[in-house]
mmCIF file of the N, C-alpha and C atoms, coordinates in Angstrom:
data_MODEL
# 
_entry.id   MODEL 
# 
loop_
_atom_site.group_PDB 
_atom_site.id 
_atom_site.type_symbol 
_atom_site.label_atom_id 
_atom_site.label_alt_id 
_atom_site.label_comp_id 
_atom_site.label_asym_id 
_atom_site.label_entity_id 
_atom_site.label_seq_id 
_atom_site.pdbx_PDB_ins_code 
_atom_site.Cartn_x 
_atom_site.Cartn_y 
_atom_site.Cartn_z 
_atom_site.occupancy 
_atom_site.B_iso_or_equiv 
_atom_site.pdbx_formal_charge 
_atom_site.auth_seq_id 
_atom_site.auth_comp_id 
_atom_site.auth_asym_id 
_atom_site.auth_atom_id 
_atom_site.pdbx_PDB_model_num 
ATOM 1   N N  . MET A 1 1  ? -23.687 12.614  14.678  1.00 0.00 ? 1  MET A N  1 
ATOM 2   C CA . MET A 1 1  ? -23.492 11.930  13.638  1.00 0.00 ? 1  MET A CA 1 
ATOM 3   C C  . MET A 1 1  ? -24.712 10.947  12.803  1.00 0.00 ? 1  MET A C  1 
ATOM 4   N N  . SER A 1 2  ? -25.427 10.408  13.971  1.00 0.00 ? 2  SER A N  1 
ATOM 5   C CA . SER A 1 2  ? -26.222 9.715   13.657  1.00 0.00 ? 2  SER A CA 1 
ATOM 6   C C  . SER A 1 2  ? -27.679 10.181  13.158  1.00 0.00 ? 2  SER A C  1 
ATOM 7   N N  . SER A 1 3  ? -28.133 9.908   12.295  1.00 0.00 ? 3  SER A N  1 
ATOM 8   C CA . SER A 1 3  ? -29.560 10.548  11.536  1.00 0.00 ? 3  SER A CA 1 
ATOM 9   C C  . SER A 1 3  ? -30.653 9.929   12.541  1.00 0.00 ? 3  SER A C  1 
ATOM 10  N N  . SER A 1 4  ? -30.890 9.284   12.906  1.00 0.00 ? 4  SER A N  1 
ATOM 11  C CA . SER A 1 4  ? -31.713 8.643   13.829  1.00 0.00 ? 4  SER A CA 1 
ATOM 12  C C  . SER A 1 4  ? -31.749 8.165   15.447  1.00 0.00 ? 4  SER A C  1 
ATOM 13  N N  . PRO A 1 5  ? -32.102 8.545   16.261  1.00 0.00 ? 5  PRO A N  1 
ATOM 14  C CA . PRO A 1 5  ? -31.811 8.156   17.448  1.00 0.00 ? 5  PRO A CA 1 
ATOM 15  C C  . PRO A 1 5  ? -32.311 6.641   17.360  1.00 0.00 ? 5  PRO A C  1 
ATOM 16  N N  . GLY A 1 6  ? -31.388 5.459   18.796  1.00 0.00 ? 6  GLY A N  1 
ATOM 17  C CA . GLY A 1 6  ? -31.400 5.019   18.995  1.00 0.00 ? 6  GLY A CA 1 
ATOM 18  C C  . GLY A 1 6  ? -29.990 3.722   18.791  1.00 0.00 ? 6  GLY A C  1 
ATOM 19  N N  . SER A 1 7  ? -29.956 2.914   19.023  1.00 0.00 ? 7  SER A N  1 
ATOM 20  C CA . SER A 1 7  ? -28.639 1.889   19.397  1.00 0.00 ? 7  SER A CA 1 
ATOM 21  C C  . SER A 1 7  ? -28.390 1.066   17.822  1.00 0.00 ? 7  SER A C  1 
ATOM 22  N N  . VAL A 1 8  ? -27.439 0.594   17.247  1.00 0.00 ? 8  VAL A N  1 
ATOM 23  C CA . VAL A 1 8  ? -26.882 -0.010  16.198  1.00 0.00 ? 8  VAL A CA 1 
ATOM 24  C C  . VAL A 1 8  ? -28.288 -1.109  15.953  1.00 0.00 ? 8  VAL A C  1 
ATOM 25  N N  . GLU A 1 9  ? -28.106 -1.921  17.389  1.00 0.00 ? 9  GLU A N  1 
ATOM 26  C CA . GLU A 1 9  ? -28.716 -2.973  17.596  1.00 0.00 ? 9  GLU A CA 1 
ATOM 27  C C  . GLU A 1 9  ? -30.397 -2.658  17.532  1.00 0.00 ? 9  GLU A C  1 
ATOM 28  N N  . GLU A 1 10 ? -30.896 -1.932  17.561  1.00 0.00 ? 10 GLU A N  1 
ATOM 29  C CA . GLU A 1 10 ? -32.290 -0.996  17.537  1.00 0.00 ? 10 GLU A CA 1 
ATOM 30  C C  . GLU A 1 10 ? -32.572 -1.296  15.841  1.00 0.00 ? 10 GLU A C  1 
ATOM 31  N N  . LYS A 1 11 ? -31.797 -0.277  15.503  1.00 0.00 ? 11 LYS A N  1 
ATOM 32  C CA . LYS A 1 11 ? -31.861 -0.340  13.847  1.00 0.00 ? 11 LYS A CA 1 
ATOM 33  C C  . LYS A 1 11 ? -31.870 -1.325  12.898  1.00 0.00 ? 11 LYS A C  1 
ATOM 34  N N  . ILE A 1 12 ? -30.755 -2.403  13.486  1.00 0.00 ? 12 ILE A N  1 
ATOM 35  C CA . ILE A 1 12 ? -30.472 -3.212  12.954  1.00 0.00 ? 12 ILE A CA 1 
ATOM 36  C C  . ILE A 1 12 ? -31.824 -4.104  13.066  1.00 0.00 ? 12 ILE A C  1 
ATOM 37  N N  . GLN A 1 13 ? -32.732 -4.218  13.769  1.00 0.00 ? 13 GLN A N  1 
ATOM 38  C CA . GLN A 1 13 ? -33.621 -4.897  14.583  1.00 0.00 ? 13 GLN A CA 1 
ATOM 39  C C  . GLN A 1 13 ? -34.928 -4.413  13.285  1.00 0.00 ? 13 GLN A C  1 
ATOM 40  N N  . MET A 1 14 ? -35.186 -3.118  13.182  1.00 0.00 ? 14 MET A N  1 
ATOM 41  C CA . MET A 1 14 ? -36.039 -2.302  12.479  1.00 0.00 ? 14 MET A CA 1 
ATOM 42  C C  . MET A 1 14 ? -35.631 -2.782  11.075  1.00 0.00 ? 14 MET A C  1 
ATOM 43  N N  . LEU A 1 15 ? -34.852 -2.881  10.361  1.00 0.00 ? 15 LEU A N  1 
ATOM 44  C CA . LEU A 1 15 ? -34.345 -3.442  9.099   1.00 0.00 ? 15 LEU A CA 1 
ATOM 45  C C  . LEU A 1 15 ? -35.195 -5.128  8.577   1.00 0.00 ? 15 LEU A C  1 
ATOM 46  N N  . PRO A 1 16 ? -35.593 -5.240  7.668   1.00 0.00 ? 16 PRO A N  1 
ATOM 47  C CA . PRO A 1 16 ? -35.806 -6.254  6.521   1.00 0.00 ? 16 PRO A CA 1 
ATOM 48  C C  . PRO A 1 16 ? -35.111 -7.190  6.880   1.00 0.00 ? 16 PRO A C  1 
ATOM 49  N N  . PRO A 1 17 ? -35.600 -8.884  7.225   1.00 0.00 ? 17 PRO A N  1 
ATOM 50  C CA . PRO A 1 17 ? -34.839 -9.834  7.284   1.00 0.00 ? 17 PRO A CA 1 
ATOM 51  C C  . PRO A 1 17 ? -33.423 -9.366  6.168   1.00 0.00 ? 17 PRO A C  1 
ATOM 52  N N  . ASP A 1 18 ? -33.978 -9.347  5.015   1.00 0.00 ? 18 ASP A N  1 
ATOM 53  C CA . ASP A 1 18 ? -32.960 -9.628  3.682   1.00 0.00 ? 18 ASP A CA 1 
ATOM 54  C C  . ASP A 1 18 ? -31.981 -8.591  4.363   1.00 0.00 ? 18 ASP A C  1 
ATOM 55  N N  . LEU A 1 19 ? -32.134 -6.956  4.589   1.00 0.00 ? 19 LEU A N  1 
ATOM 56  C CA . LEU A 1 19 ? -31.042 -6.472  4.772   1.00 0.00 ? 19 LEU A CA 1 
ATOM 57  C C  . LEU A 1 19 ? -30.471 -6.420  6.361   1.00 0.00 ? 19 LEU A C  1 
ATOM 58  N N  . ARG A 1 20 ? -31.152 -6.940  6.875   1.00 0.00 ? 20 ARG A N  1 
ATOM 59  C CA . ARG A 1 20 ? -30.554 -7.317  8.690   1.00 0.00 ? 20 ARG A CA 1 
ATOM 60  C C  . ARG A 1 20 ? -29.499 -8.184  8.157   1.00 0.00 ? 20 ARG A C  1 
ATOM 61  N N  . GLU A 1 21 ? -29.708 -9.228  7.424   1.00 0.00 ? 21 GLU A N  1 
ATOM 62  C CA . GLU A 1 21 ? -28.195 -10.330 7.151   1.00 0.00 ? 21 GLU A CA 1 
ATOM 63  C C  . GLU A 1 21 ? -27.545 -9.475  6.459   1.00 0.00 ? 21 GLU A C  1 
ATOM 64  N N  . GLU A 1 22 ? -27.537 -8.814  5.015   1.00 0.00 ? 22 GLU A N  1 
ATOM 65  C CA . GLU A 1 22 ? -26.544 -8.137  4.791   1.00 0.00 ? 22 GLU A CA 1 
ATOM 66  C C  . GLU A 1 22 ? -25.297 -6.967  6.083   1.00 0.00 ? 22 GLU A C  1 
ATOM 67  N N  . ALA A 1 23 ? -26.661 -6.191  6.887   1.00 0.00 ? 23 ALA A N  1 
ATOM 68  C CA . ALA A 1 23 ? -26.344 -5.231  7.560   1.00 0.00 ? 23 ALA A CA 1 
ATOM 69  C C  . ALA A 1 23 ? -25.108 -5.866  8.799   1.00 0.00 ? 23 ALA A C  1 
ATOM 70  N N  . ILE A 1 24 ? -25.549 -7.111  9.184   1.00 0.00 ? 24 ILE A N  1 
ATOM 71  C CA . ILE A 1 24 ? -24.773 -8.180  10.050  1.00 0.00 ? 24 ILE A CA 1 
ATOM 72  C C  . ILE A 1 24 ? -23.520 -8.282  9.202   1.00 0.00 ? 24 ILE A C  1 
ATOM 73  N N  . LEU A 1 25 ? -23.452 -8.987  7.640   1.00 0.00 ? 25 LEU A N  1 
ATOM 74  C CA . LEU A 1 25 ? -22.901 -9.250  7.642   1.00 0.00 ? 25 LEU A CA 1 
ATOM 75  C C  . LEU A 1 25 ? -21.428 -8.160  7.298   1.00 0.00 ? 25 LEU A C  1 
ATOM 76  N N  . TYR A 1 26 ? -21.955 -6.885  6.653   1.00 0.00 ? 26 TYR A N  1 
ATOM 77  C CA . TYR A 1 26 ? -20.654 -5.733  6.781   1.00 0.00 ? 26 TYR A CA 1 
ATOM 78  C C  . TYR A 1 26 ? -20.302 -5.505  8.059   1.00 0.00 ? 26 TYR A C  1 
ATOM 79  N N  . ILE A 1 27 ? -20.908 -5.411  9.049   1.00 0.00 ? 27 ILE A N  1 
ATOM 80  C CA . ILE A 1 27 ? -20.511 -5.379  10.191  1.00 0.00 ? 27 ILE A CA 1 
ATOM 81  C C  . ILE A 1 27 ? -19.393 -6.273  10.470  1.00 0.00 ? 27 ILE A C  1 
ATOM 82  N N  . ASP A 1 28 ? -19.789 -7.313  10.449  1.00 0.00 ? 28 ASP A N  1 
ATOM 83  C CA . ASP A 1 28 ? -18.553 -8.838  10.785  1.00 0.00 ? 28 ASP A CA 1 
ATOM 84  C C  . ASP A 1 28 ? -17.475 -8.136  9.728   1.00 0.00 ? 28 ASP A C  1 
ATOM 85  N N  . GLN A 1 29 ? -17.491 -7.812  8.476   1.00 0.00 ? 29 GLN A N  1 
ATOM 86  C CA . GLN A 1 29 ? -16.187 -7.755  7.764   1.00 0.00 ? 29 GLN A CA 1 
ATOM 87  C C  . GLN A 1 29 ? -15.231 -6.221  8.269   1.00 0.00 ? 29 GLN A C  1 
ATOM 88  N N  . LEU A 1 30 ? -16.195 -5.519  8.806   1.00 0.00 ? 30 LEU A N  1 
ATOM 89  C CA . LEU A 1 30 ? -15.435 -3.760  9.837   1.00 0.00 ? 30 LEU A CA 1 
ATOM 90  C C  . LEU A 1 30 ? -14.474 -4.520  10.704  1.00 0.00 ? 30 LEU A C  1 
ATOM 91  N N  . VAL A 1 31 ? -15.533 -5.429  11.655  1.00 0.00 ? 31 VAL A N  1 
ATOM 92  C CA . VAL A 1 31 ? -14.590 -6.010  12.756  1.00 0.00 ? 31 VAL A CA 1 
ATOM 93  C C  . VAL A 1 31 ? -13.337 -6.906  12.031  1.00 0.00 ? 31 VAL A C  1 
ATOM 94  N N  . LYS A 1 32 ? -13.299 -7.513  11.181  1.00 0.00 ? 32 LYS A N  1 
ATOM 95  C CA . LYS A 1 32 ? -12.408 -8.458  10.435  1.00 0.00 ? 32 LYS A CA 1 
ATOM 96  C C  . LYS A 1 32 ? -11.548 -7.203  10.199  1.00 0.00 ? 32 LYS A C  1 
ATOM 97  N N  . ARG A 1 33 ? -11.213 -6.730  9.493   1.00 0.00 ? 33 ARG A N  1 
ATOM 98  C CA . ARG A 1 33 ? -10.681 -5.400  8.942   1.00 0.00 ? 33 ARG A CA 1 
ATOM 99  C C  . ARG A 1 33 ? -9.965  -4.204  10.012  1.00 0.00 ? 33 ARG A C  1 
ATOM 100 N N  . SER A 1 34 ? -10.414 -4.571  10.791  1.00 0.00 ? 34 SER A N  1 
ATOM 101 C CA . SER A 1 34 ? -10.235 -3.740  12.260  1.00 0.00 ? 34 SER A CA 1 
ATOM 102 C C  . SER A 1 34 ? -9.160  -4.527  13.032  1.00 0.00 ? 34 SER A C  1 
ATOM 103 N N  . LYS A 1 35 ? -9.470  -5.979  12.564  1.00 0.00 ? 35 LYS A N  1 
ATOM 104 C CA . LYS A 1 35 ? -8.358  -6.720  13.677  1.00 0.00 ? 35 LYS A CA 1 
ATOM 105 C C  . LYS A 1 35 ? -6.974  -7.541  12.840  1.00 0.00 ? 35 LYS A C  1 
ATOM 106 N N  . LYS A 1 36 ? -7.066  -6.772  11.230  1.00 0.00 ? 36 LYS A N  1 
ATOM 107 C CA . LYS A 1 36 ? -6.055  -6.974  10.520  1.00 0.00 ? 36 LYS A CA 1 
ATOM 108 C C  . LYS A 1 36 ? -4.511  -6.315  11.310  1.00 0.00 ? 36 LYS A C  1 
ATOM 109 N N  . SER A 1 37 ? -3.084  -7.349  11.233  1.00 0.00 ? 37 SER A N  1 
ATOM 110 C CA . SER A 1 37 ? -2.098  -6.941  11.712  1.00 0.00 ? 37 SER A CA 1 
ATOM 111 C C  . SER A 1 37 ? -2.006  -5.626  10.688  1.00 0.00 ? 37 SER A C  1 
ATOM 112 N N  . PRO A 1 38 ? -0.745  -4.523  10.939  1.00 0.00 ? 38 PRO A N  1 
ATOM 113 C CA . PRO A 1 38 ? -0.629  -3.589  10.335  1.00 0.00 ? 38 PRO A CA 1 
ATOM 114 C C  . PRO A 1 38 ? 0.380   -4.139  9.317   1.00 0.00 ? 38 PRO A C  1 
ATOM 115 N N  . ALA A 1 39 ? 0.455   -3.459  8.361   1.00 0.00 ? 39 ALA A N  1 
ATOM 116 C CA . ALA A 1 39 ? 1.388   -4.310  7.408   1.00 0.00 ? 39 ALA A CA 1 
ATOM 117 C C  . ALA A 1 39 ? 3.203   -4.138  7.676   1.00 0.00 ? 39 ALA A C  1 
ATOM 118 N N  . ALA A 1 40 ? 3.576   -5.355  7.165   1.00 0.00 ? 40 ALA A N  1 
ATOM 119 C CA . ALA A 1 40 ? 5.081   -5.426  7.739   1.00 0.00 ? 40 ALA A CA 1 
ATOM 120 C C  . ALA A 1 40 ? 5.985   -3.915  6.554   1.00 0.00 ? 40 ALA A C  1 
ATOM 121 N N  . ALA A 1 41 ? 6.743   -3.050  7.444   1.00 0.00 ? 41 ALA A N  1 
ATOM 122 C CA . ALA A 1 41 ? 7.586   -2.691  6.662   1.00 0.00 ? 41 ALA A CA 1 
ATOM 123 C C  . ALA A 1 41 ? 7.620   -3.437  5.028   1.00 0.00 ? 41 ALA A C  1 
ATOM 124 N N  . PHE A 1 42 ? 7.500   -2.308  4.056   1.00 0.00 ? 42 PHE A N  1 
ATOM 125 C CA . PHE A 1 42 ? 8.886   -2.405  2.929   1.00 0.00 ? 42 PHE A CA 1 
ATOM 126 C C  . PHE A 1 42 ? 10.420  -3.056  2.670   1.00 0.00 ? 42 PHE A C  1 
ATOM 127 N N  . ARG A 1 43 ? 10.385  -3.965  2.221   1.00 0.00 ? 43 ARG A N  1 
ATOM 128 C CA . ARG A 1 43 ? 11.861  -4.200  2.638   1.00 0.00 ? 43 ARG A CA 1 
ATOM 129 C C  . ARG A 1 43 ? 12.415  -4.517  0.726   1.00 0.00 ? 43 ARG A C  1 
ATOM 130 N N  . CYS A 1 44 ? 13.112  -3.963  0.156   1.00 0.00 ? 44 CYS A N  1 
ATOM 131 C CA . CYS A 1 44 ? 13.820  -4.265  -0.736  1.00 0.00 ? 44 CYS A CA 1 
ATOM 132 C C  . CYS A 1 44 ? 14.896  -5.128  -1.474  1.00 0.00 ? 44 CYS A C  1 
ATOM 133 N N  . ALA A 1 45 ? 14.659  -6.455  -1.743  1.00 0.00 ? 45 ALA A N  1 
ATOM 134 C CA . ALA A 1 45 ? 15.291  -7.218  -2.035  1.00 0.00 ? 45 ALA A CA 1 
ATOM 135 C C  . ALA A 1 45 ? 16.918  -7.028  -2.532  1.00 0.00 ? 45 ALA A C  1 
ATOM 136 N N  . ALA A 1 46 ? 17.227  -5.521  -3.056  1.00 0.00 ? 46 ALA A N  1 
ATOM 137 C CA . ALA A 1 46 ? 18.402  -5.381  -3.711  1.00 0.00 ? 46 ALA A CA 1 
ATOM 138 C C  . ALA A 1 46 ? 18.977  -4.816  -2.354  1.00 0.00 ? 46 ALA A C  1 
ATOM 139 N N  . GLU A 1 47 ? 17.963  -3.780  -1.928  1.00 0.00 ? 47 GLU A N  1 
ATOM 140 C CA . GLU A 1 47 ? 18.983  -3.195  -0.837  1.00 0.00 ? 47 GLU A CA 1 
ATOM 141 C C  . GLU A 1 47 ? 20.250  -3.581  -0.261  1.00 0.00 ? 47 GLU A C  1 
ATOM 142 N N  . GLY A 1 48 ? 21.269  -2.768  -0.540  1.00 0.00 ? 48 GLY A N  1 
ATOM 143 C CA . GLY A 1 48 ? 22.936  -2.786  -0.284  1.00 0.00 ? 48 GLY A CA 1 
ATOM 144 C C  . GLY A 1 48 ? 23.795  -3.841  -1.114  1.00 0.00 ? 48 GLY A C  1 
ATOM 145 N N  . THR A 1 49 ? 22.758  -3.729  -2.513  1.00 0.00 ? 49 THR A N  1 
ATOM 146 C CA . THR A 1 49 ? 23.933  -4.825  -3.383  1.00 0.00 ? 49 THR A CA 1 
ATOM 147 C C  . THR A 1 49 ? 24.697  -4.338  -3.909  1.00 0.00 ? 49 THR A C  1 
ATOM 148 N N  . LEU A 1 50 ? 24.843  -3.000  -3.961  1.00 0.00 ? 50 LEU A N  1 
ATOM 149 C CA . LEU A 1 50 ? 25.642  -2.328  -4.586  1.00 0.00 ? 50 LEU A CA 1 
ATOM 150 C C  . LEU A 1 50 ? 26.699  -1.700  -3.658  1.00 0.00 ? 50 LEU A C  1 
ATOM 151 N N  . ALA A 1 51 ? 26.421  -1.792  -2.203  1.00 0.00 ? 51 ALA A N  1 
ATOM 152 C CA . ALA A 1 51 ? 27.565  -0.756  -1.200  1.00 0.00 ? 51 ALA A CA 1 
ATOM 153 C C  . ALA A 1 51 ? 28.480  -1.253  -1.412  1.00 0.00 ? 51 ALA A C  1 
ATOM 154 N N  . GLU A 1 52 ? 28.850  -1.984  -2.307  1.00 0.00 ? 52 GLU A N  1 
ATOM 155 C CA . GLU A 1 52 ? 30.696  -2.381  -2.675  1.00 0.00 ? 52 GLU A CA 1 
ATOM 156 C C  . GLU A 1 52 ? 31.052  -1.835  -3.621  1.00 0.00 ? 52 GLU A C  1 
ATOM 157 N N  . LEU A 1 53 ? 30.440  -0.838  -4.142  1.00 0.00 ? 53 LEU A N  1 
ATOM 158 C CA . LEU A 1 53 ? 30.472  0.003   -5.164  1.00 0.00 ? 53 LEU A CA 1 
ATOM 159 C C  . LEU A 1 53 ? 30.630  1.782   -4.744  1.00 0.00 ? 53 LEU A C  1 
ATOM 160 N N  . GLY A 1 54 ? 30.363  1.884   -3.316  1.00 0.00 ? 54 GLY A N  1 
ATOM 161 C CA . GLY A 1 54 ? 30.960  2.850   -2.544  1.00 0.00 ? 54 GLY A CA 1 
ATOM 162 C C  . GLY A 1 54 ? 32.139  3.198   -1.823  1.00 0.00 ? 54 GLY A C  1 
ATOM 163 N N  . LYS A 1 55 ? 32.847  1.717   -2.084  1.00 0.00 ? 55 LYS A N  1 
ATOM 164 C CA . LYS A 1 55 ? 34.580  1.918   -1.585  1.00 0.00 ? 55 LYS A CA 1 
ATOM 165 C C  . LYS A 1 55 ? 35.192  2.834   -2.624  1.00 0.00 ? 55 LYS A C  1 
ATOM 166 N N  . TRP A 1 56 ? 34.903  2.923   -3.684  1.00 0.00 ? 56 TRP A N  1 
ATOM 167 C CA . TRP A 1 56 ? 35.387  3.172   -4.751  1.00 0.00 ? 56 TRP A CA 1 
ATOM 168 C C  . TRP A 1 56 ? 34.889  4.387   -5.491  1.00 0.00 ? 56 TRP A C  1 
ATOM 169 N N  . TYR A 1 57 ? 33.662  4.862   -5.523  1.00 0.00 ? 57 TYR A N  1 
ATOM 170 C CA . TYR A 1 57 ? 32.964  5.745   -6.667  1.00 0.00 ? 57 TYR A CA 1 
ATOM 171 C C  . TYR A 1 57 ? 32.088  7.025   -5.362  1.00 0.00 ? 57 TYR A C  1 
ATOM 172 N N  . SER A 1 58 ? 31.560  7.810   -5.920  1.00 0.00 ? 58 SER A N  1 
ATOM 173 C CA . SER A 1 58 ? 31.026  8.586   -4.449  1.00 0.00 ? 58 SER A CA 1 
ATOM 174 C C  . SER A 1 58 ? 28.992  8.275   -5.433  1.00 0.00 ? 58 SER A C  1 
ATOM 175 N N  . SER A 1 59 ? 28.425  8.922   -4.466  1.00 0.00 ? 59 SER A N  1 
ATOM 176 C CA . SER A 1 59 ? 26.933  8.656   -4.778  1.00 0.00 ? 59 SER A CA 1 
ATOM 177 C C  . SER A 1 59 ? 26.907  9.311   -6.244  1.00 0.00 ? 59 SER A C  1 
ATOM 178 N N  . VAL A 1 60 ? 27.507  10.308  -6.246  1.00 0.00 ? 60 VAL A N  1 
ATOM 179 C CA . VAL A 1 60 ? 27.438  11.449  -7.093  1.00 0.00 ? 60 VAL A CA 1 
ATOM 180 C C  . VAL A 1 60 ? 27.897  10.971  -8.590  1.00 0.00 ? 60 VAL A C  1 
ATOM 181 N N  . GLU A 1 61 ? 29.249  10.294  -8.406  1.00 0.00 ? 61 GLU A N  1 
ATOM 182 C CA . GLU A 1 61 ? 29.871  9.881   -9.550  1.00 0.00 ? 61 GLU A CA 1 
ATOM 183 C C  . GLU A 1 61 ? 29.063  8.645   -10.168 1.00 0.00 ? 61 GLU A C  1 
ATOM 184 N N  . LEU A 1 62 ? 28.199  8.057   -9.297  1.00 0.00 ? 62 LEU A N  1 
ATOM 185 C CA . LEU A 1 62 ? 27.484  6.636   -9.652  1.00 0.00 ? 62 LEU A CA 1 
ATOM 186 C C  . LEU A 1 62 ? 26.485  7.537   -10.319 1.00 0.00 ? 62 LEU A C  1 
ATOM 187 N N  . GLN A 1 63 ? 25.561  8.371   -10.177 1.00 0.00 ? 63 GLN A N  1 
ATOM 188 C CA . GLN A 1 63 ? 24.440  8.818   -10.749 1.00 0.00 ? 63 GLN A CA 1 
ATOM 189 C C  . GLN A 1 63 ? 25.048  9.494   -11.977 1.00 0.00 ? 63 GLN A C  1 
ATOM 190 N N  . HIS A 1 64 ? 26.161  9.970   -12.039 1.00 0.00 ? 64 HIS A N  1 
ATOM 191 C CA . HIS A 1 64 ? 26.699  11.049  -13.399 1.00 0.00 ? 64 HIS A CA 1 
ATOM 192 C C  . HIS A 1 64 ? 26.678  9.560   -14.523 1.00 0.00 ? 64 HIS A C  1 
ATOM 193 N N  . TYR A 1 65 ? 26.904  8.163   -13.808 1.00 0.00 ? 65 TYR A N  1 
ATOM 194 C CA . TYR A 1 65 ? 27.661  7.795   -14.551 1.00 0.00 ? 65 TYR A CA 1 
ATOM 195 C C  . TYR A 1 65 ? 26.275  6.964   -15.600 1.00 0.00 ? 65 TYR A C  1 
ATOM 196 N N  . PHE A 1 66 ? 25.384  6.606   -14.653 1.00 0.00 ? 66 PHE A N  1 
ATOM 197 C CA . PHE A 1 66 ? 23.640  5.789   -14.751 1.00 0.00 ? 66 PHE A CA 1 
ATOM 198 C C  . PHE A 1 66 ? 23.188  6.632   -15.772 1.00 0.00 ? 66 PHE A C  1 
ATOM 199 N N  . ARG A 1 67 ? 23.317  8.130   -15.719 1.00 0.00 ? 67 ARG A N  1 
ATOM 200 C CA . ARG A 1 67 ? 22.538  8.933   -16.621 1.00 0.00 ? 67 ARG A CA 1 
ATOM 201 C C  . ARG A 1 67 ? 22.964  9.058   -17.993 1.00 0.00 ? 67 ARG A C  1 
ATOM 202 N N  . ARG A 1 68 ? 24.740  9.386   -17.656 1.00 0.00 ? 68 ARG A N  1 
ATOM 203 C CA . ARG A 1 68 ? 24.994  9.249   -19.130 1.00 0.00 ? 68 ARG A CA 1 
ATOM 204 C C  . ARG A 1 68 ? 24.761  7.911   -19.838 1.00 0.00 ? 68 ARG A C  1 
ATOM 205 N N  . ARG A 1 69 ? 25.076  6.138   -19.217 1.00 0.00 ? 69 ARG A N  1 
ATOM 206 C CA . ARG A 1 69 ? 24.172  5.308   -19.473 1.00 0.00 ? 69 ARG A CA 1 
ATOM 207 C C  . ARG A 1 69 ? 23.091  5.151   -20.440 1.00 0.00 ? 69 ARG A C  1 
ATOM 208 N N  . ARG A 1 70 ? 22.101  6.131   -19.488 1.00 0.00 ? 70 ARG A N  1 
ATOM 209 C CA . ARG A 1 70 ? 20.845  5.983   -19.609 1.00 0.00 ? 70 ARG A CA 1 
ATOM 210 C C  . ARG A 1 70 ? 20.396  7.300   -20.857 1.00 0.00 ? 70 ARG A C  1 
ATOM 211 N N  . ASN A 1 71 ? 21.031  8.217   -21.123 1.00 0.00 ? 71 ASN A N  1 
ATOM 212 C CA . ASN A 1 71 ? 20.884  9.016   -22.580 1.00 0.00 ? 71 ASN A CA 1 
ATOM 213 C C  . ASN A 1 71 ? 21.520  8.155   -23.304 1.00 0.00 ? 71 ASN A C  1 
ATOM 214 N N  . LEU A 1 72 ? 22.751  7.367   -23.320 1.00 0.00 ? 72 LEU A N  1 
ATOM 215 C CA . LEU A 1 72 ? 23.186  6.547   -24.596 1.00 0.00 ? 72 LEU A CA 1 
ATOM 216 C C  . LEU A 1 72 ? 22.267  5.722   -24.927 1.00 0.00 ? 72 LEU A C  1 
ATOM 217 N N  . PHE A 1 73 ? 21.705  4.994   -23.971 1.00 0.00 ? 73 PHE A N  1 
ATOM 218 C CA . PHE A 1 73 ? 20.773  3.321   -24.215 1.00 0.00 ? 73 PHE A CA 1 
ATOM 219 C C  . PHE A 1 73 ? 19.700  4.320   -25.254 1.00 0.00 ? 73 PHE A C  1 
ATOM 220 N N  . HIS A 1 74 ? 18.818  5.459   -24.641 1.00 0.00 ? 74 HIS A N  1 
ATOM 221 C CA . HIS A 1 74 ? 17.895  6.149   -25.386 1.00 0.00 ? 74 HIS A CA 1 
ATOM 222 C C  . HIS A 1 74 ? 17.821  6.546   -26.912 1.00 0.00 ? 74 HIS A C  1 
ATOM 223 N N  . ILE A 1 75 ? 19.553  7.654   -26.929 1.00 0.00 ? 75 ILE A N  1 
ATOM 224 C CA . ILE A 1 75 ? 19.943  7.748   -28.461 1.00 0.00 ? 75 ILE A CA 1 
ATOM 225 C C  . ILE A 1 75 ? 20.182  6.441   -29.170 1.00 0.00 ? 75 ILE A C  1 
ATOM 226 N N  . GLN A 1 76 ? 20.896  5.779   -28.986 1.00 0.00 ? 76 GLN A N  1 
ATOM 227 C CA . GLN A 1 76 ? 20.774  4.244   -29.652 1.00 0.00 ? 76 GLN A CA 1 
ATOM 228 C C  . GLN A 1 76 ? 19.609  3.966   -30.289 1.00 0.00 ? 76 GLN A C  1 
ATOM 229 N N  . HIS A 1 77 ? 18.308  3.557   -29.344 1.00 0.00 ? 77 HIS A N  1 
ATOM 230 C CA . HIS A 1 77 ? 16.916  3.533   -29.614 1.00 0.00 ? 77 HIS A CA 1 
ATOM 231 C C  . HIS A 1 77 ? 16.056  4.191   -30.141 1.00 0.00 ? 77 HIS A C  1 
ATOM 232 N N  . GLU A 1 78 ? 16.130  5.347   -30.310 1.00 0.00 ? 78 GLU A N  1 
ATOM 233 C CA . GLU A 1 78 ? 15.807  6.357   -31.254 1.00 0.00 ? 78 GLU A CA 1 
ATOM 234 C C  . GLU A 1 78 ? 15.673  6.009   -32.324 1.00 0.00 ? 78 GLU A C  1 
ATOM 235 N N  . THR A 1 79 ? 16.737  5.585   -33.336 1.00 0.00 ? 79 THR A N  1 
ATOM 236 C CA . THR A 1 79 ? 17.066  5.637   -34.584 1.00 0.00 ? 79 THR A CA 1 
ATOM 237 C C  . THR A 1 79 ? 16.202  4.394   -34.906 1.00 0.00 ? 79 THR A C  1 
# 
């Protein structure tokens, strides 16, 4: 994987001072990024808010109802 032999430290020491500082900063960013905690699971704020409708309607009935409403909305706003 490496293009030239030698440790990372040796390669950094071979760099001019300005590039050496840049390399060290980049390595620090990589270390910091590797220590970040994994992202929390996505939570939807609206999750379960329509659960009450499940007592009276099936999910298929609700899908058909909202599809009809959406189609009516588009028809009304096309003209």
